[in-house]
C-alpha positions, -999 to 999 in steps of 0.1 A, spaced: 0 0 0 11 35 -8 42 25 -27 30 40 -60 26 73 -79 10 100 -58 -15 125 -71 -37 152 -56 -70 167 -68 -75 203 -77 -92 210 -44 -61 199 -25 -39 219 -48 -60 251 -43 -70 248 -6 -43 229 13 -8 246 17 21 225 4 37 221 38 5 206 51 2 183 21 38 171 27 31 165 64 1 143 56 21 122 31 48 119 58 23 106 83 15 77 59 52 71 52 60 70 89 34 43 94 49 23 65 84 26 80 71 14 114 58 -17 97 21 -8 104 -5 -24 82 -22 3 61 -58 5 51 -64 16 15 -82 47 29 -64 71 52 -85 99 67 -72 132 80 -96 156 99 -82 191 101 -96 215 126 -85 248 142 -79 246 179 -72 273 205 -53 268 236 -52 299 258 -43 326 232 -24 302 208 -41 288 177 -31 254 164 -38 232 134 -51 200 149 -48 170 126 -64 137 134 -51 108 113 -71 76 113 -79 44 94 -105 17 100 -88 -16 93 -67 -22 113 -80 5 136 -55 34 140 -58 70 153 -33 96 161 -36 134 167 -12 161 161 -12 198 171 10 220 149 16 257 143 10 267 107 6 302 93 -27 293 77 -52 272 96 -75 249 77 -109 232 84 -112 202 61 -116 164 59 -90 148 36 -90 113 21 -59 96 8 -69 65 -12 -46 38 -26 -64 20 -55 -34 -3 -62 -22 17 -92 -18 51 -76 -25 71 -45 -47 102 -45 -51 129 -19 -85 146 -21 -109 167 -1 -138 146 12 -163 166 -8 -144 156 -40 -150 119 -34 
């Protein structure tokens, strides 16, 4: 899984900053390097979070089979609210906004 060509949809290209795209791909790559079994569908839930007077980008990465979930809290210039799917269909991997599915 996820050892093939990588693509993104127009929505990702237009709405998600490059550094955030790279972070999401890296989350998947890290699971592979750790020997985790990957589901064909990786889900990333991006929300804005405020702690005291500091704003964070919260990223929840999850998959269903096998069950996996991990949250990150990062500081980015631009905070995004979005649900992103990364799907491996065996031929290539595609990152897309949930509404583009």
